[in-house]
C-alpha positions as CSV (number, residue, x, y, z in Angstrom):
1,M,4.8,32.8,41.8
2,V,2.8,34.4,38.9
3,V,-0.8,34.5,39.1
4,R,-3.6,35.9,37.2
5,L,-6.7,37.2,38.8
6,R,-10.1,37.8,37.6
7,I,-12.1,39.7,40.6
8,H,-15.8,39.5,40.1
9,G,-18.6,42.2,42.1
10,R,-19.2,45.9,42.7
11,V,-15.3,46.2,41.6
12,Q,-15.6,48.9,38.6
13,G,-15.9,52.8,39.5
14,V,-14.9,52.0,43.2
15,W,-11.3,53.1,43.1
16,Y,-10.2,49.1,42.8
17,R,-7.4,49.7,40.2
18,G,-6.0,52.6,42.0
19,W,-6.2,50.7,45.4
20,L,-4.6,47.5,44.1
21,V,-1.5,49.3,42.3
22,D,-0.8,51.0,45.6
23,Q,-1.3,47.5,47.7
24,A,0.8,45.7,45.0
25,L,3.5,48.7,45.3
26,A,3.5,48.2,49.2
27,H,3.8,44.6,49.2
28,A,6.6,44.4,46.5
29,V,4.6,42.6,43.9
30,D,5.2,43.5,40.3
31,G,2.3,43.2,37.5
32,W,-0.7,45.3,36.1
33,V,-4.4,45.8,36.7
34,R,-7.1,46.4,34.5
35,N,-11.1,46.6,34.2
36,R,-12.8,44.3,31.9
37,A,-15.7,45.4,29.7
38,D,-17.8,42.5,31.4
39,G,-17.4,44.4,34.5
40,T,-14.7,42.6,36.3
41,V,-11.2,43.7,37.4
42,E,-8.1,41.4,35.8
43,A,-4.8,41.4,37.5
44,L,-1.2,39.9,37.0
45,L,0.6,39.4,40.1
46,A,4.2,38.3,40.4
47,G,6.6,38.0,43.1
48,D,7.5,36.5,46.4
49,E,4.6,33.8,46.9
50,S,4.3,34.9,50.6
51,A,3.7,38.6,49.1
52,V,1.7,37.6,46.3
53,R,-0.8,35.3,48.6
54,A,-1.1,38.2,51.4
55,L,-2.0,40.7,48.2
56,I,-4.8,38.2,47.3
57,Q,-6.2,38.0,50.7
58,R,-6.4,41.8,50.6
59,C,-8.2,41.8,47.1
60,H,-11.2,39.6,48.8
61,D,-11.8,43.1,50.8
62,G,-10.8,45.6,48.2
63,P,-11.3,49.1,48.9
64,R,-13.8,50.5,51.2
65,L,-16.7,50.7,48.6
66,A,-16.0,47.5,46.7
67,Q,-17.9,44.5,47.2
68,V,-16.0,41.5,45.9
69,T,-18.1,38.4,45.4
70,S,-15.3,36.0,43.8
71,I,-12.0,36.1,42.7
72,E,-10.9,33.3,40.0
73,E,-7.3,32.4,40.2
74,S,-5.1,30.9,37.5
75,P,-1.2,30.4,37.3
76,E,0.9,31.9,35.0
77,T,4.4,31.2,33.5
78,V,5.5,34.5,32.1
79,P,6.2,37.3,34.8
80,P,5.4,40.9,34.0
81,P,8.2,43.7,33.9
82,P,9.3,44.9,37.2
83,G,6.8,47.6,39.0
84,F,3.1,47.7,38.8
85,V,0.8,49.6,36.6
86,Q,-2.8,50.3,35.9
87,S,-3.8,49.1,32.1
88,A,-6.5,50.2,30.0
89,T,-9.7,48.5,29.8
90,V,-10.4,45.6,27.8
């Protein structure tokens, strides 16, 4: 399963990206995460469907200081390379 997320709310400046890297590695999910200039966080998640779904559920809470208001989810067809990285802001 490969899915792109756009995470809205108080998600920048609260260690959301670093938290998501740790969570993805713990769930054996590949992909990347980055801040967007509009204040959202974008992520590409790929892996076993149950692992990706579990990680998406955790994304609704995020790290302690985050306040997630909504998550947009869209399917993707091209999987990322193995591993999970934090990318530069776009």
